[in-house]
C-alpha positions as CSV (number, residue, x, y, z in Angstrom):
1,X,0.1,-0.3,0.3
2,X,3.0,2.2,0.9
3,X,4.6,1.5,-2.2
4,X,1.3,2.7,-4.1
5,X,1.2,5.3,-2.3
6,X,4.9,6.6,-2.9
7,X,3.9,6.1,-6.8
8,X,0.7,8.3,-6.9
9,X,2.8,11.3,-5.3
10,X,5.3,10.9,-8.2
11,X,2.3,11.0,-10.0
12,X,1.3,13.9,-9.1
13,X,4.4,16.2,-8.6
14,X,4.6,15.4,-12.0
15,X,1.2,16.8,-12.9
16,X,1.5,19.7,-11.0
17,X,5.0,19.9,-12.5
18,X,2.8,20.4,-16.1
19,X,2.7,23.7,-16.2
20,X,6.6,24.8,-17.4
21,X,7.7,23.5,-21.2
22,X,10.2,21.4,-20.3
23,X,9.4,19.9,-16.9
24,X,5.8,18.7,-18.6
25,X,7.5,17.0,-20.9
26,X,7.1,13.7,-18.8
27,X,3.6,13.9,-18.5
28,X,3.0,15.3,-22.1
29,X,5.2,12.3,-23.3
30,X,3.3,9.4,-21.2
31,X,-0.5,10.9,-22.6
32,X,0.1,11.0,-25.8
33,X,1.9,7.7,-25.6
34,X,-0.7,6.0,-23.2
35,X,-2.4,4.1,-25.7
36,X,1.0,2.2,-27.3
37,X,1.8,1.7,-24.1
38,X,-1.9,0.1,-23.5
39,X,-1.3,-2.1,-25.9
40,X,2.3,-2.6,-25.4
41,X,0.7,-3.4,-21.6
42,X,-1.7,-6.2,-22.6
43,X,0.4,-8.1,-25.4
44,X,3.2,-8.4,-22.6
45,X,0.8,-9.3,-20.2
46,X,-0.6,-12.0,-22.4
47,X,2.6,-13.6,-23.2
48,X,4.2,-13.6,-19.6
49,X,1.0,-14.7,-17.9
50,X,0.6,-17.6,-20.6
51,X,3.6,-18.4,-20.3
52,X,4.0,-18.9,-16.4
53,X,0.8,-21.5,-17.0
54,X,2.8,-23.8,-19.0
55,X,5.6,-23.6,-16.9
56,X,3.6,-24.9,-14.3
57,X,2.5,-27.3,-16.4
58,X,5.4,-28.4,-17.8
59,X,7.2,-27.7,-15.0
60,X,5.2,-27.5,-11.9
61,X,5.7,-31.4,-10.7
62,X,9.4,-31.1,-10.5
63,X,10.7,-27.9,-10.0
64,X,9.8,-25.8,-7.0
65,X,10.2,-22.6,-8.9
66,X,7.5,-23.3,-11.2
67,X,5.1,-24.7,-8.2
68,X,1.9,-22.5,-9.0
69,X,1.5,-19.9,-11.2
70,X,2.5,-16.9,-9.5
71,X,5.9,-18.3,-7.7
72,X,6.0,-19.2,-11.7
73,X,5.7,-15.7,-12.8
74,X,8.5,-14.6,-10.2
75,X,11.3,-16.8,-11.5
76,X,10.3,-15.7,-15.0
77,X,10.1,-12.4,-14.4
78,X,13.8,-13.0,-12.2
79,X,15.0,-14.3,-15.0
80,X,14.1,-12.0,-17.8
81,X,15.4,-8.7,-15.7
82,X,18.5,-10.4,-15.3
83,X,18.8,-12.0,-18.6
84,X,20.7,-14.8,-16.8
85,X,18.5,-17.9,-18.5
86,X,20.8,-20.5,-16.6
87,X,19.9,-19.0,-13.3
88,X,17.8,-21.9,-12.6
89,X,18.6,-23.9,-15.6
90,X,21.1,-26.7,-13.6
91,X,18.4,-27.0,-11.2
92,X,15.5,-27.5,-13.5
93,X,17.8,-29.6,-15.7
94,X,18.6,-32.0,-12.4
95,X,14.8,-32.2,-11.5
96,X,14.3,-32.7,-15.0
97,X,16.7,-35.7,-15.6
98,X,15.8,-37.0,-19.1
99,X,16.7,-35.4,-22.5
100,X,13.9,-35.0,-23.5
101,X,13.0,-32.4,-20.8
102,X,15.9,-31.5,-21.5
103,X,15.1,-29.9,-24.3
104,X,11.7,-29.0,-23.7
105,X,13.6,-27.1,-20.6
106,X,15.5,-25.3,-23.6
107,X,13.0,-24.6,-26.0
108,X,10.9,-23.1,-23.5
109,X,13.6,-20.6,-21.6
110,X,15.0,-19.6,-24.8
111,X,11.4,-18.7,-26.8
112,X,10.8,-17.0,-23.8
113,X,13.6,-15.1,-24.1
114,X,13.7,-14.1,-26.9
115,X,9.7,-13.7,-27.4
116,X,9.9,-11.6,-24.2
117,X,13.1,-10.0,-24.6
118,X,14.8,-9.7,-27.9
119,X,10.9,-8.8,-29.3
120,X,8.6,-7.5,-26.7
121,X,10.9,-5.5,-24.9
122,X,12.7,-4.2,-28.2
123,X,9.2,-3.0,-29.4
124,X,8.5,-0.7,-26.7
């Protein structure tokens, strides 16, 4: 709740600074890009949540960091923000064991990184 209050305070300060041409540049830019930002957020959320649920279905029974959708999405966010897909790779590979599982894991992680990082975040 306090985090939301801080974000709202920052938004109010930016709105209050809108009277000055240079300081109001941020608010005017965000206002003009609001439609594009909304569409990006929807597209990113669909892909991100989709990969979270697929991770639970594929690896949830074997890997603790994919045991439910919220933990799976935290793991995916951690991989995306650190850009270190090998962060959980050793643990997940050990949990999967067989060669088909390892291929599925590699396909899952690398397709996620390519789609979310290289395509979606670069579109943004």
